[in-house]
N, C-alpha and C positions, 0 to 999 in steps of 0.2 A: 687550452694548454698551448704554450709556445713550443717552438722547436727545441729550446734549451732544456726544458724540464719534462720533455716527453721520455718515458722509459724506453730503453733499448730492448731489442729482442732478448738479449741475455738477461736483463733485469726482469722482463716479463716472465721468462722461463723460471728464473729463480723464485719469483714471487708465487708462481703457480705451484712449484714443488713445495715451498714453505707452507702454503695454504693447505695442500693435500696432506702434508705431514701433520698439521694441527688437527685436521678432520679425523685422520686415522688415530691420533693419540686420544682424541675425545671419544671416539667409538670404543677404543680399548678400555678407557676408564668406565664408560657406561656398562660394558660387558662385565667388568670386574665387580662393579657395584650391584649388578643385577642378581648375583648369587646370594641366596639366603644363607643364614648360619647353618641350617639343616642340610642344604645342598653341599656346602663346604665340608661338613662333617661326614656326609655320606660318601663323598669322593675320597676323603682320607681313609675312611673305613674300608672302602672297596679296594683301595691300593694296598692296604695291609693284608687284606684277605687274599688278594692275588699273589702277594709276596709269599705268604704262607703256603699257598697251593703249589707254587713253583718249588719251594724248599722241600715239600713233602715228595714231589715227583722225583727229586734227586736222591732221595733216601734209598739205601740198598738193603735194609734189614727185612723187607717184606717182598712178596711177589708183586709183579707189575700190575696184575689185576686188582690186587688189594689197594695198591697205591693210587691207581686210577679211580677206584671207587671212593676212596677218602678225598681225593682231589675234587671230584665232582660234587661230593657232599659239601665241602668247604666253599667251593665257588657258588653254590646255590644260596649261601648265606649273604651274598651281595644284595644291596638294595638298589 
């Protein structure tokens, strides 16, 4: 390389950041593809179950011990 087409320190830094960004994006893509359909389903299911448990905890029609027992039973349904 001649002096004229040698990258500057700024260009080197930019190229390094750009390369690291591409590596990170590729890693994220691989992680997203690594989930099976069953894993995705289980995560959704567990999220819904947790939402239901939180909603039941906020109910006021029963005693706190009863609500805690129901909540524990519901949370045990998670996979």
